[in-house]
C-alpha positions in Angstrom: -0.1 0.0 -0.1 1.1 3.7 -0.5 0.7 6.4 1.8 1.1 10.0 1.2 1.0 12.3 4.5 -0.9 15.5 4.2 0.0 19.2 4.8 3.0 19.0 7.4 3.0 15.4 8.8 5.5 12.8 7.7 5.9 9.2 7.5 8.6 7.5 9.2 10.1 4.3 10.3 11.8 3.8 13.7 15.6 3.1 13.4 16.4 0.2 15.6 18.9 0.9 17.9 21.7 -2.3 18.9 20.6 -4.4 21.7 24.2 -4.5 23.0 26.1 -2.3 25.4 29.4 -1.3 24.7 30.6 -3.4 27.6 28.9 -6.6 25.5 26.0 -6.7 27.6 22.6 -7.7 25.9 19.6 -5.8 26.7 16.6 -7.7 26.4 13.7 -6.1 24.0 11.4 -6.1 26.7 14.1 -3.5 28.7 14.7 -1.4 26.1 12.9 2.0 25.3 11.9 2.5 21.9 14.3 4.5 19.9 13.5 8.0 19.2 15.3 8.0 16.1 13.6 7.2 12.5 14.0 7.5 8.6 11.8 9.7 6.9 9.6 7.4 4.4 7.1 10.1 2.8 6.5 13.8 3.5 3.2 16.0 3.1 3.0 18.8 0.7 3.3 21.5 3.3 1.3 23.7 5.3 -0.4 26.7 4.0 0.6 30.0 6.2 -1.8 32.8 6.5 -1.8 34.2 3.2 -2.5 31.1 1.7 0.9 30.4 0.1 1.9 26.8 1.0 5.5 26.3 3.1 7.6 23.6 2.2 9.1 21.2 4.8 12.5 21.3 6.1 13.0 17.5 6.0 13.0 15.4 3.0 12.6 11.5 2.3 15.5 9.6 3.4 16.5 12.1 6.2 17.3 10.1 9.6 15.7 12.6 12.1 15.4 12.6 16.2 11.6 13.1 17.4 10.5 13.2 21.2 9.5 10.3 23.1 5.8 10.3 22.8 5.7 11.9 19.4 3.1 10.7 16.9 0.9 8.1 16.3 1.8 4.4 15.4 0.3 3.3 12.3 0.9 -0.4 10.6 1.1 -0.6 6.7 1.8 -3.7 5.3 2.7 -5.4 8.1 5.0 -2.8 9.5 4.7 -0.3 12.4 5.1 3.3 11.0 5.0 6.5 13.0 3.1 9.7 11.5 3.5 13.0 13.1 3.5 16.6 12.2 6.9 18.2 11.3 6.8 20.3 14.2 7.4 17.4 16.5 10.7 16.2 15.0 13.8 17.6 16.9 16.3 17.9 14.1 17.8 15.9 11.1 20.7 13.7 11.9 23.8 14.0 9.5 26.8 11.6 8.9 30.2 12.6 10.4 33.8 11.5 9.5 34.1 9.9 13.2 31.4 7.3 12.7 32.6 6.1 9.6 36.3 5.7 10.8 35.1 4.1 13.8 33.1 1.5 11.8 36.5 0.9 9.2 38.6 0.0 12.6 
């Protein structure tokens, strides 16, 4: 099924965090909090301002974002749990840095 959010809403998938601590301890699913990081799957066209002009969203499909713990509404599409929320509930866009890539290479 294809889904397109309306106005200033976005559809995203939570990005699962590793269930292993830096010390090598495995954290069971029941003890983990839901991740507050996600990947944008679809975006709306933007909201209308007071003058009736459409304001485009700052995020785009594929962006990795950080959002509030209780933000959004959980929905299920094609047996996949996704979130739909307003762009205002997104706190920021996660951008890749060279440090993370250097750690993976080591």
